[in-house]
C-alpha positions in Angstrom: -2.3 -19.3 29.6 -0.6 -16.0 28.7 -0.1 -16.0 25.0 1.2 -13.1 22.8 -1.1 -10.1 22.7 -3.3 -9.5 19.7 -1.8 -7.0 17.3 -3.8 -3.8 16.7 -5.7 -3.8 13.4 -3.9 -2.1 10.4 -5.2 1.5 10.3 -7.1 2.4 7.1 -6.0 5.4 5.1 -7.5 8.4 6.9 -10.1 10.3 4.9 -10.0 8.2 1.7 -13.7 7.9 1.4 -14.1 11.7 2.1 -11.5 12.4 -0.6 -13.5 10.3 -3.1 -16.7 12.0 -2.3 -15.2 15.5 -2.6 -13.7 14.5 -6.0 -17.1 13.3 -7.2 -18.8 16.5 -5.9 -16.4 19.0 -7.4 -16.4 17.1 -10.7 -20.2 17.2 -10.9 -20.6 20.7 -9.6 -20.0 22.6 -13.0 -22.4 20.3 -14.9 -25.2 20.3 -12.2 -25.0 24.1 -11.9 -25.0 24.7 -15.7 -21.6 26.3 -15.4 -22.5 28.9 -12.7 -20.4 27.2 -10.0 -17.6 25.9 -12.3 -15.2 28.2 -10.5 -15.8 26.3 -7.3 -14.0 23.2 -8.7 -11.0 25.4 -9.7 -11.0 27.1 -6.3 -10.8 23.7 -4.5 -7.9 22.7 -6.8 -6.1 26.0 -6.3 -6.4 25.7 -2.5 -5.1 22.1 -2.5 -2.4 22.4 -5.1 -1.3 26.0 -4.4 -0.3 26.4 -8.0 -0.6 29.9 -9.6 -2.0 28.4 -12.8 -5.1 27.2 -10.9 -5.8 30.6 -9.5 -5.5 32.2 -13.0 -7.8 29.5 -14.5 -10.3 30.2 -11.7 -10.4 33.9 -12.5 -10.6 33.2 -16.2 -13.5 30.7 -15.6 -15.5 33.3 -13.6 -15.0 35.9 -16.4 -15.9 33.4 -19.1 -19.1 32.3 -17.4 -20.2 36.0 -16.9 -19.4 36.9 -20.5 -21.1 33.7 -21.8 -24.4 34.3 -20.0 -24.3 38.0 -20.9 -24.0 37.2 -24.6 -26.8 34.7 -24.3 -28.9 37.3 -22.5 -28.2 40.0 -25.2 -29.4 37.6 -27.9 -32.4 36.2 -26.2 -34.7 37.3 -29.1 -32.4 36.0 -31.8 -31.1 32.6 -30.9 -29.3 32.2 -34.2 -27.0 35.2 -33.8 -23.3 35.1 -33.2 -23.7 36.4 -29.6 -26.0 33.4 -28.8 -23.6 30.9 -30.4 -20.5 32.3 -28.8 -22.2 32.6 -25.4 -23.5 29.0 -25.6 -20.2 27.6 -26.6 -18.4 29.5 -23.8 -20.8 28.1 -21.2 -20.5 24.6 -22.6 -16.7 24.8 -22.5 -16.8 25.9 -18.8 -19.4 23.2 -18.0 -17.4 20.3 -19.4 -13.9 21.5 -19.6 -13.6 22.6 -16.0 -14.6 19.2 -14.5 -12.3 17.4 -16.9 -9.3 19.6 -15.9 -10.2 19.3 -12.2 -10.5 15.5 -12.4 -7.2 15.0 -14.2 -5.2 17.4 -11.9 -6.8 15.9 -8.8 -6.0 12.3 -9.7 -2.4 13.3 -10.7 -2.0 15.1 -7.4 -3.3 12.0 -5.5 -0.8 9.8 -7.4 2.2 12.0 -6.6 1.8 11.9 -2.8 4.8 10.7 -1.0 4.9 7.2 0.4 3.2 6.9 3.8 1.0 9.9 3.2 -2.0 9.9 5.5 -0.7 7.4 8.0 -1.8 8.4 11.5 0.9 9.4 13.9 1.7 7.1 16.8 1.8 4.0 14.6 5.1 2.4 13.6 5.8 2.4 9.8 4.6 -0.6 7.9 7.6 -2.7 6.9 5.7 -4.3 4.1 4.9 -1.0 2.4 8.0 -1.2 0.2 7.2 -4.8 -0.9 10.4 -6.3 0.6 9.2 -7.1 4.1 11.1 -6.7 7.3 14.8 -7.2 7.5 15.6 -10.8 8.4 16.9 -11.6 11.9 19.8 -13.9 12.7 19.4 -17.2 10.7 21.2 -20.2 12.1 22.5 -22.8 9.7 24.5 -25.9 10.0 24.6 -28.5 12.8 24.7 -27.2 16.4 27.5 -28.4 18.8 27.1 -27.4 22.4 24.3 -24.9 21.6 26.5 -22.7 19.3 25.8 -22.7 15.5 28.6 -23.1 13.0 27.7 -20.0 11.1 25.3 -17.1 11.7 23.8 -14.9 9.0 23.4 -11.3 10.1 21.5 -8.8 7.9 23.6 -6.1 6.2 22.4 -2.6 5.3 21.5 -3.7 1.8 19.2 -6.4 3.2 21.4 -9.3 2.0 22.7 -11.6 4.7 26.4 -11.6 5.6 27.9 -14.9 6.6 29.9 -14.5 9.8 31.9 -17.7 10.4 32.0 -19.0 13.9 35.1 -20.7 15.3 35.0 -24.5 14.8 34.0 -26.5 17.9 35.3 -29.9 18.8 32.5 -32.4 18.2 31.0 -34.0 21.3 32.1 -37.6 21.8 29.6 -40.0 20.4 28.0 -42.2 23.0 26.3 -45.4 21.8 22.7 -45.7 22.9 23.3 -48.7 25.2 19.8 -49.3 26.5 18.4 -49.6 23.0 21.1 -52.1 21.9 20.5 -54.3 25.0 16.8 -54.4 24.3 17.3 -55.5 20.7 19.8 -58.2 21.9 17.3 -59.5 24.4 14.6 -59.7 21.8 16.9 -61.5 19.3 17.9 -64.0 22.0 14.2 -64.7 22.8 13.5 -65.2 19.0 16.4 -67.6 18.6 15.3 -69.7 21.6 11.8 -69.8 20.2 13.1 -71.0 16.8 15.2 -73.7 18.4 12.2 -75.0 20.3 10.2 -75.1 17.1 12.9 -77.0 15.2 13.2 -79.6 18.1 9.5 -80.6 17.7 
């Protein structure tokens, strides 16, 4: 009537879907804004990674976009001038180089998270996360005399069982199963009587 309780469901990694959507958004932001908001991806990366290189690249990206569009604006009459070519190339590098750098660094940051990252508090650690499973409990081997096993395996710190010998016990005296033998004897007697009667006919 009262069985073991139902185990709570395994919690999913918190915010995994949100992290994927943010990655897609900040990867597409420089392309969709034609380079104007390319600095937003680097700002996100700098806030998450807290690396000085990301802050420097964000400032460089802002300056490069401003200079690129200024050069394009100065050469609006002559689209074949060096200002137009350099400005267009600068904007294209910011449009496609920034999301590529953001994507590589964000994926690398996600792969170098410590084990158990994002697990909610209040839950016990998953023993199967390491791939070895839980430590084995006592394993009883050998025949049992009087309810005590001959040897017991206890887990060690390395996870390999240590054999702890138990003192030998005197075997219990063997008692013949008398009721079963008597029953077989009676059946054999009946069978021999029946065969004698059949031979006498």
